[in-house]
Steps between C-alpha positions, in 0.01 A plus 500: 500500500817475710664253256412710190616813678835352591557369150413832346723685739782253429467542123471883514802525732695273267413717202364195314268704274619855512793704638298660776153495671393815308612351169301184582190715584516653157535165334190381683301800384486701825500880459705538810748286695337493844317162450828319466683698768214414741536142392862502587419656842227238566233758524244365259180312509457147374306605196784738397750214535284279283465772245877570477560127493262460200643801319857362538390161375314648197766754409794256508322180396530298818283248665481462883758217482741727304473772769583245773788365300642848439468599866674178613774584252563848658471352856761233398741772367492675835553168687771349286698788359725583800555128563613438146710816456670432829639167354669676196845659459366832383846618411495242207399689182248227412359419838141568387538268207649231727205538737252455216687184375488361855125557525439358147705175548439450877877525542570604858838325543681820621218639710535482886386202708231716664358599162504142369320382821238765526446680167591271224234244570233769502626632165506161341153415614368829387654449154317167483161604652465861378722552196351834400559642849855357514612635158329829569711529820819418292402763247435766765830397671686558177339842442568611859852378505573671167338813638261506201207751522278397214301825523796724479646302211154438340329159529524403141869587470575337835315186391711457184825570678435264789364222279816530280728482812308205660472317162881526448557364855251210474601406148862467640357257756274319261648524150279209390184702569458662152123524536537697828738743320231538229244571767726775650541668151121489462458663834750766421332576169164533676630747759148546637592578870350816637596455867713290735236224493533467133875474508486237776238300324713474178804407707299217664410360155861526401641318809233231478567442125870431583476330833188278466518226231124472477410863517414520120231235547374678815475827313307332217215437742417876455457438127217318340434293188154454352473135401440562129783269405881488487496660156228729369465733207331846519371750240339852495114461484367443150843460338489327160783288380753667273853628465624752765271407780609468867464168683592455859630165640484463884707215641440424863811474725405348835792280604269232627261728690123452434384856553801728515721592205542750212477505121766545234315705231614482131375775272486344147431654161331300231688473176414435130409130542341299776833355623666840544474684841779734589606542868470876556544518882493302825387599842454355844141555634445494869133504600492596866250303706217688650458429876193694574250752359725804576783371275522593138593235246848606386691367196874549526666477160878453450725496194851367553698409803771639718615855411320462162167483670195731426179497699136611449192475714132452396166440662341189355159334487463137408163368393521126563177414313603683177877439545567864449751743648464870517804717586522859627848662506631683813459869425824575680701273259278482199465198264864413496460182297203587277272232642167465325209631705323164452626144419281200432626137529489281185264208565655190327233264617188686395581818302186708415482681174707481166782718620544311830505161315766626256721638781459171704606285197793723406638539853463134587697399187770761580519408860557139423770562237683810637358599836754327717802639303361850503431480875859383568624799287275735709633361827855573382393840372341585839751372740825523320553131573560246221422135565798294384330163569517398125880530514570418872268232630515421867446122514564427870513696829626377836560685828714326769609636839808654331445531132242620229554288191353559153519294191466715196483380141650733234631443158441131506684426821412508870718687759476496881495831684564527866469772759554484880170542689652753735571734217138630504277457808182427301648182337442300813129589480426400140370172375623318183139488392468880464534644151844597397620637171806656329436864403686800353431845635505803270677718766782257566754271329502127526233239580320453834336218682154626592205382724218714351244428761739584781655803335869373556778476240871415514760565218577168341874603494505453885451119453786264452456292184580126464 
């Protein structure tokens, strides 16, 4: 009881879920405010503490571990804030931004010897051992130093503003992290925060996307794939072959993971002949993994990236035996993308019935003749990134202690491109064996060297050419 009581008191005092104890009591369904006020005074029984604990968890979607992490974040703010602020020149107009950059890059060169000896090692270890706690502390430090009251401003508005500010700051530190910038734009478009906890949680995701090279793969552990193949075709139940019918192609994107990943979903429309299927739309489908019986299976659907991103949420049910999906749109957002209520997978190995056999034969022929080209078109349509490999082929990659060297074949001749390793910190961490390609972004001029699995890219113009 004592531990739960202390954690609840910490989170209520920190205004994690509501601007006041009375507001939190209302959120938890209490008619009056006395239960939460008695909690703050310590005058409650163990069963009342357990009840409030469960209500908070249920209302705000937290597990016990999440409650502990959040409490440690607020405790950490109280412990570190004065120590951090005391090291800064608060007369400087950008002292808060400078502090965030120091915490992000572990750059404490100008901090006092006492801080370096006593506080810096603790922060660095915390960043490694408990990244969610560490980045939560950084986010709360930023909010407090900027004197941001998310409840006065409105949590949704505060979230968008703070994410925009932090994204600009972090992008200036890591210009190569285009995928992290896309994630920031997606977070801003969602604007789902209803309290301080929601704002901090989104900031943690933003920081980790920028600062941790492997965070994307870690995050993918929360998503699941179903093992029905790298490429699968889906139809509405009982659909006969003919012109103007929808076909869905799901292409698994797992970056080498066996169980975690997502699907790029192509909505195709059948044409007048068996070799014609028009690409109508393309989405990213994230099936969130279900941890226990209390979780609902949520499908997160996304169209576009960056500031062009739109989101929709659905409940889903997957029947593994029948290879059938059922979708139910979130009533708050509606059926944003007009997903069918039911989709059935096309069985190429043993189709049952005349219609199924026709579809299997037609789609197999189309996939073999045009599937790869249309999928590449869909990737460019979704991401705004054009693969320039056919014109700019990277034939060799080497990384020395001082130089990144690329051999690129273009127009019948091979040129050597060089870039000092110290230009970007991540270069020292990459391996020549990692996939690398030349791409063009719809939102910017010029070509870029990109590492798709790592989320890094560098303008090709920054290399010297021989």
